N, C-alpha and C positions, 0 to 999 in steps of 0.2 A: 504494500500500500504506500501511497504518497499523498501529500498535500501539495497540489500544484495549481498554478495559475498560468495559463498559456493562451496564446493567440495564434491562429492559423490564417494565412492570407492566400490569395490566388494571384501570384506574381506573373507578370508577362515575361516569358522566357527569352524574348528577343531583346530584353534590356541587358545592359552590361553586368549589373550587380544589383540584386534586389532581395529584400527580406522575405522569406517564405513562412517563417514561424519564429516565435520567441517565447520565453517563459522562465519561470523560476519554480523550484521544487524543493520541499523538505521531505525527505524519504523516511520510511520506517526501516527497521532492521531487515536486511536481506532482500529489500525491494530490488527488482531487476527488470531489465528490458532485454528481449531476445533469447536466443540468437535470431536476428532478423536483419532486414535491410531498410534503409531510409532512401527516399527519392531525391533528397537534396543534400548538399553539404551541411553538416551540423557541427557546431563547436560548443562543447560543454565546459564550464569553468566551475571548479569546486570552491565554495565559499567556506564551508566548515565540514568536519567529519572526514570519513575515509570510505574507500570502496575500491573496486577493481574494474578495469576496462580490458576487454579481450577482443583482439582483432588481428587478422593475418597470422594466426598461430602464436601470437605473443600475449603475455599476461602482464598488465601494468598496474601495480598497486599505486593508488593515488590518494593524496590528502589535500588539505586546504592550500590554495595557491597554485594548483595544477589544473590544466585543461587538456581536453583530448578532442581530436578530430574524427568524425564519422564521415567516410567517403560514400557517395551515392552507390547503391547496389552492391556494397561490400558487406558481407555478413559480420555483424558486430554484437557484442554482449557487454552489458555493464551491470554491476550489482553493488548495493550499499553494504557497508560493513555491519556485522551482526551487533557489535557493541557500541560503535560510534558511527551510525549511518550519516551519510553526507547530505548536505544542502548544496544545490548548484543552480546556476542560471545557464540558459542556452539560447543560441541563435541558429536557425536554419536559413540557408540562403542559396540562391542560384543565379542564373544569368549567363550570358555568353562568355563573360570573362571570369567566371567563378573559379574554374579550374586553374587558370593562369595566376589568379591572385593567391590561391591557396599554395601553389608552388612557390611563389615569391615570398610567402610567409615562412617558407622552410618546412612546411608540413606536408605529409603524404601518408599513404596507407602504411608504408614501411617506417615512417617517422611521425607518429600522430600526436606526440606529447609536447606540451609547452608549459612553461612556468612563468608567473608574473607576480611581482610584488604590489601591483596596482589593482588588487582585487576589489577594493571599494569603488574605484573608478569604473571597472568593468561591470560591476553589478549595477551601478547607477546608470550606465549607458543602456543596459537592457531594460531597466525600469522606465527610462525615458521612451524607449521604443514602444513599450506597452502602453504608455500614456497616449501615444499617437496611434490609436487603435481603430480608426475608421478607414473607409476606402476612399476618402477624399484625396484629391491630388496634393493638398498641402501636407496631410499626414503621410502620404506616400513619399514625398520628397524628404520630410523630416526623418522617417525611418531609414531611407537610403543614406542620408548624411550620417546618421547615428551608426549605421552598419559600418561605414568607412572608419569612423572613429574607434569603434569596437575592434575592427581588424587591425587598426593602427597600434592598439595596445598589445595585440598578439604578436605583431611583427617583430622579428629578431629574437623571439623567446623559445623557438623550437629546440627540443632536446632529441638528438638522434640516438636510437638504440643500437646503431651499428649492426654487427652481424651476430647479435646475441641469439643463441639457440633457443628453441622452444623450451619452456618450463625453467629457464634460467633467468634470474632477475638481472635485467640489463643495467640497473643502477649499480649493482655490485661489479659487473663487468667493466663499466666505465670508470668506477672508482679504482679498480685494479690497474687499468690502463694508465690512469693519472698517476698512481703511485710509481709504476714502472718508469714513467717518463720524468718524474720529478722527485724521486727519493733523495737525490743529492742536494736539493734545495731545502731550506728550513720550513717545510710545509707542516701544517697542523691538520688535525682531523676536521676542524671547522672549514679549512680551505678545501679539503676533499668533498665535504658535504655541500659546500657552496657550488663547487664545479658540477656536481651531478644533480644539483637543484633539489636537495632534500635537507631537512634539518639534522643536526648531529644525532639526536636520540633515535630518529627513524633510520639513519644509516647504521647505527649500532644494531638495531633490531634486524635489519636486512642481512648484515654480516653474520650475526649469530644464527639466523635461520638458514643461510646458504652455506656458510663456511665453518660454523661453530667456533668462531674466533672473533674477537672485537676488532674494529678498524685499527685501533692503536696497537694491538698485539701484532696484527698483520704488518703494519708499517714498520714497526720495530724489527720484526723478524726478517723482513725483506732487506732493510738497511744492514742488519748484521750479516746476512748472507753475502751481500756485496762486499762488506768489510772483510769477510773471511777470504773471499777470492783475492782481494788486494793484498792481504797479509801473506798469502801463499806465494804470490808471484812477483811482488815488488819489495823494495827496501824503503819505501816511503815512511817517514816518521808517523807515529801513531796519531799525532795531531792532524797531519795532512789527510790521513785516511778518515779520521773523524769528520773533518770538514767535507771531504769528498762524498760522505754518506749522509749528509744532512745534519750533522751534530756540530753546533758552534762551540760547545764546551767539551773538551776532551775528557773531563772527569765524568760528565753525564754519559758520554759514549762508553767509557770504560766500565761504568756501572751497568749499563744496559748490556754490554757485551758479556760481562761476567754472569749476569742473570741468565742470558740466553745459552751460553756455552760452558758455564761452570768454571771458567778460568779467565784471567785477564788477556787482553789482546797480545801482549808480548809473549806470554806463555804459549798461546795458540800458534803464533808465528814460529816459535822454536820447535814445537811438536809436529808441525806440518811441513817443515822444510825438509827436502831430501838432498843428498849429495849432488844429484843431477840438476837441481834447480838453477836457473840462470838469474842472476841478480840484475837489478836495474843498472848497476854500475857497469856490468859486462855489456849490457845492451847499449849503454851510452858510448862505450869504447868502439863498438861496432859501427854505430851511427857516425861517430867522429871520423872513423876510417873511411867510410863511404863518402862522407862530405869532402874529405881531402882528395879522394880519387875521382870525384865527379867532375867532368869537364866543365870549365868555366866559359861562359859566353863572352 
């Protein structure tokens, strides 16, 4: 069940961009739609609560501040959370340029999710559309203008799920990719959460559900694994390795390393070096020799 107020219109499809429907809904636990198809593009934006959106073989857990695109004639399903059912607004739209505009927004069937911090403004724009609820030409023009403002709020906010496989949470995948690309920077969990557009507590829940480890534990383990590689094959000072793995304080690095490996970095280096290892000093000698023999222009 849901408490909803919605308006349906009969738009002229030969127009470039036109509102087909709009509304707002406060759902009850487990309220759902589908699996079914819609005849127009529809954008839902979550004001409060949580739920899931399923489309194209992907499952997207969503909370307040997120929106999702339904593409015409594509089978979709969405359901409110059992404990914290969502409240959302939506706009359905069509027209000759609707598909082009959606693509320009960065949204598609493969990438249907966006996030915005301007939820109040988005909600107000939908309410204003609903105030212009007649078939008069003046209301029609007002709705068309408000639709463009609504889409303007969505523009630039798309979140791409990349190539996440079915049943794998793509927020976690994007977080892992971010860590892999930025572990050497002094990133924090809040930075990772902001990048994937979820709050820190929700990111923690996703990691625990998917990996049974917290984001902080994963980040620390990833950094220490990189430090181990460097300790094995280089003669870099411990301080340099700490900085290279995202630790600005060598003491914090040493403490984290000891916690992860049961020994300090220096002991790990000694225990994992073999007589056949090449030191960075030897490598530098080879590089110097090559530089001397390289022909000069």
